[in-house]
C-alpha positions as CSV (number, residue, x, y, z in Angstrom):
1,M,-192.8,108.3,47.3
2,I,-189.6,108.9,49.3
3,R,-190.3,108.4,53.0
4,E,-187.8,111.0,54.2
5,I,-188.2,114.8,53.7
6,I,-185.5,116.2,51.4
7,V,-183.9,119.5,52.6
8,V,-183.0,121.8,49.7
9,E,-181.9,125.4,49.4
10,G,-184.8,126.9,47.4
11,R,-187.9,126.6,45.4
12,D,-186.1,125.8,42.1
13,D,-184.4,122.9,43.9
14,T,-187.8,121.6,45.0
15,V,-189.1,121.8,41.4
16,A,-186.1,119.8,40.2
17,I,-186.5,117.2,42.9
18,R,-190.2,116.8,42.1
19,R,-189.4,116.4,38.4
20,A,-187.3,113.4,39.4
21,V,-189.1,111.7,42.3
22,E,-192.2,112.0,44.4
23,A,-191.0,113.6,47.6
24,E,-191.7,116.4,50.1
25,T,-189.1,119.1,50.7
26,I,-188.1,121.7,53.3
27,E,-186.4,124.8,51.8
28,T,-183.7,126.5,53.8
29,G,-184.1,129.8,51.9
30,G,-180.5,129.7,50.9
31,S,-177.5,130.0,53.2
32,A,-179.4,132.3,55.6
33,I,-180.9,129.2,57.3
34,N,-182.8,130.4,60.4
35,E,-183.8,128.8,63.7
36,Q,-187.4,128.1,62.6
37,V,-186.1,126.1,59.6
38,L,-183.7,124.2,61.8
39,Q,-186.5,123.3,64.2
40,R,-188.7,122.1,61.2
41,I,-185.7,119.9,60.0
42,A,-185.3,118.5,63.5
43,M,-189.0,117.6,63.7
44,A,-188.9,116.1,60.3
45,Q,-185.8,114.0,61.3
46,E,-187.6,112.7,64.4
47,R,-190.8,111.8,62.5
48,R,-189.8,110.7,59.0
49,G,-186.0,111.2,58.5
50,V,-184.2,113.8,56.5
51,I,-182.1,113.8,53.4
52,V,-179.9,116.9,53.0
53,F,-179.5,117.7,49.3
54,T,-177.7,121.0,48.9
55,D,-175.8,122.5,46.0
56,P,-172.2,121.4,45.5
57,D,-170.7,124.8,46.3
58,H,-169.5,126.7,49.4
59,A,-172.9,127.9,50.4
60,G,-174.4,124.4,50.1
61,E,-171.6,122.9,52.2
62,R,-172.1,125.6,54.8
63,I,-175.8,124.7,55.1
64,R,-175.0,121.0,55.2
65,K,-172.6,121.5,58.1
66,I,-175.1,123.7,60.0
67,I,-177.8,121.0,59.7
68,A,-175.5,118.1,60.5
69,A,-174.3,120.0,63.7
70,R,-177.9,120.7,64.9
71,V,-179.7,117.6,63.6
72,P,-177.8,114.4,64.1
73,G,-178.3,111.3,62.0
74,C,-179.4,113.0,58.8
75,K,-178.8,111.3,55.4
76,H,-176.9,113.2,52.8
77,A,-177.3,113.1,49.0
78,F,-174.6,114.6,46.7
79,V,-174.7,115.6,43.1
80,S,-171.4,116.4,41.3
81,R,-170.5,119.9,40.2
82,E,-170.6,118.7,36.6
83,E,-174.1,117.3,37.0
84,A,-175.3,120.6,38.7
85,M,-173.8,123.0,36.3
86,R,-175.6,125.0,33.6
87,K,-173.7,127.8,32.0
88,A,-172.1,129.6,35.0
89,D,-174.8,128.6,37.5
90,I,-174.2,125.7,39.9
91,G,-177.1,124.1,41.8
92,V,-179.3,121.1,42.4
93,E,-182.0,122.9,40.2
94,N,-179.7,122.3,37.2
95,A,-179.3,118.6,37.7
96,S,-181.1,116.2,35.4
97,P,-183.8,113.9,36.9
98,E,-181.4,111.0,36.3
99,A,-178.6,112.6,38.3
100,I,-181.1,113.4,41.1
101,V,-182.4,109.8,41.2
102,K,-178.8,108.5,41.2
103,A,-177.8,110.8,44.1
104,L,-180.9,109.8,46.1
105,A,-180.1,106.1,45.5
106,N,-176.7,106.6,47.0
107,V,-177.5,108.6,50.2
108,R,-175.1,108.4,53.0
109,T,-176.0,108.5,56.7
110,D,-174.1,110.8,59.1
111,V,-173.3,108.5,62.1
112,G,-172.5,111.5,64.3
113,E,-169.4,112.3,66.3
114,D,-170.4,110.1,69.3
115,A,-170.5,106.9,67.2
116,L,-167.2,107.5,65.3
117,G,-164.6,105.9,67.5
118,E,-161.4,105.1,65.6
119,P,-161.6,105.9,61.9
120,D,-161.3,103.2,59.3
121,I,-159.6,105.5,56.8
122,T,-156.6,107.5,58.1
123,M,-154.9,110.6,56.8
124,D,-152.0,108.2,55.8
125,D,-154.5,106.3,53.6
126,L,-155.5,109.6,51.9
127,M,-151.9,110.5,51.4
128,A,-151.0,107.0,49.9
129,A,-154.0,107.3,47.5
130,G,-152.7,110.7,46.3
131,L,-155.6,112.6,47.7
132,L,-153.4,114.9,49.8
133,V,-150.1,116.6,48.9
134,H,-150.1,115.3,45.3
135,P,-150.0,117.4,42.1
136,Q,-153.4,116.0,41.1
137,A,-154.9,115.7,44.7
138,A,-157.9,117.9,43.9
139,A,-158.8,116.1,40.7
140,R,-158.3,112.7,42.5
141,R,-160.5,113.8,45.4
142,L,-163.2,115.0,42.9
143,E,-163.2,111.5,41.2
144,M,-163.1,109.6,44.5
145,G,-165.9,111.8,45.9
146,K,-168.0,110.8,42.9
147,L,-167.2,107.1,43.3
148,L,-167.8,107.1,47.0
149,G,-170.9,109.2,46.7
150,I,-169.7,111.8,49.2
151,G,-169.1,114.8,46.8
152,Y,-166.1,117.0,46.3
153,C,-164.3,118.7,49.1
154,N,-160.8,119.7,50.3
155,G,-158.5,117.2,52.0
156,K,-159.5,117.8,55.6
157,Q,-163.2,117.8,54.7
158,F,-162.7,114.6,52.6
159,Y,-161.2,112.9,55.7
160,K,-164.1,114.1,57.8
161,R,-166.6,112.7,55.4
162,C,-164.9,109.4,55.2
163,R,-165.3,109.3,59.0
164,M,-168.8,110.7,59.1
165,F,-170.1,108.2,56.6
166,R,-168.0,105.3,57.9
167,I,-166.2,104.6,54.6
168,G,-164.3,101.3,55.2
169,H,-161.0,100.1,53.8
170,E,-162.8,97.7,51.3
171,E,-165.1,100.4,49.9
172,F,-162.2,102.9,49.8
173,A,-159.9,100.4,48.0
174,K,-162.7,99.5,45.4
175,A,-163.2,103.2,44.6
176,Y,-159.5,103.8,44.4
177,E,-159.1,100.9,41.9
178,Q,-162.0,102.4,39.8
179,M,-160.4,105.8,39.9
180,T,-157.0,104.6,38.8
181,A,-158.6,102.5,36.0
182,L,-160.4,105.6,34.8
183,Q,-157.3,107.7,34.9
184,E,-155.2,105.0,33.1
185,G,-157.9,104.8,30.5
186,G,-157.9,108.6,30.0
187,D,-154.1,108.6,29.8
188,K,-154.1,106.1,26.9
189,Q,-156.3,108.3,24.7
């Protein structure tokens, strides 16, 4: 049984989570998250902790941001777009139990704005890694997001997530090495 309560978007996500692990969920009802749901999430965070596990799409990101702004210290689980895709539908409900277990094993904690201080990773680091202003920046961010367990996002959001989840230089460098090795392996084929 997972101690924290997992916040998902809807009933189908709850079913998928429960196929993978024994856990309780709070459903946001999609992107129309209301004040009552936010209050329940805040109470859950105080009493047991919360893992936000939304779809890897725009609506899921919007929900994640709303929750993070209102309920500090939440944990976040990410499933990749590929793992969440079935036909033209993207969502946690489409992820395999193995992908869900992997995402929950790699949760990240939002340290909140107050605890951030100076960032370990800078925009210059992202630029040097080819994650910004590079012909393959989006593909590189996708792969780095998978390796770091922070999901896919645009450059500005990637920087914010590195700060939010306190990604250090060592962790970043290790993921970068893995990414370049994967890309070199793909180029040889």
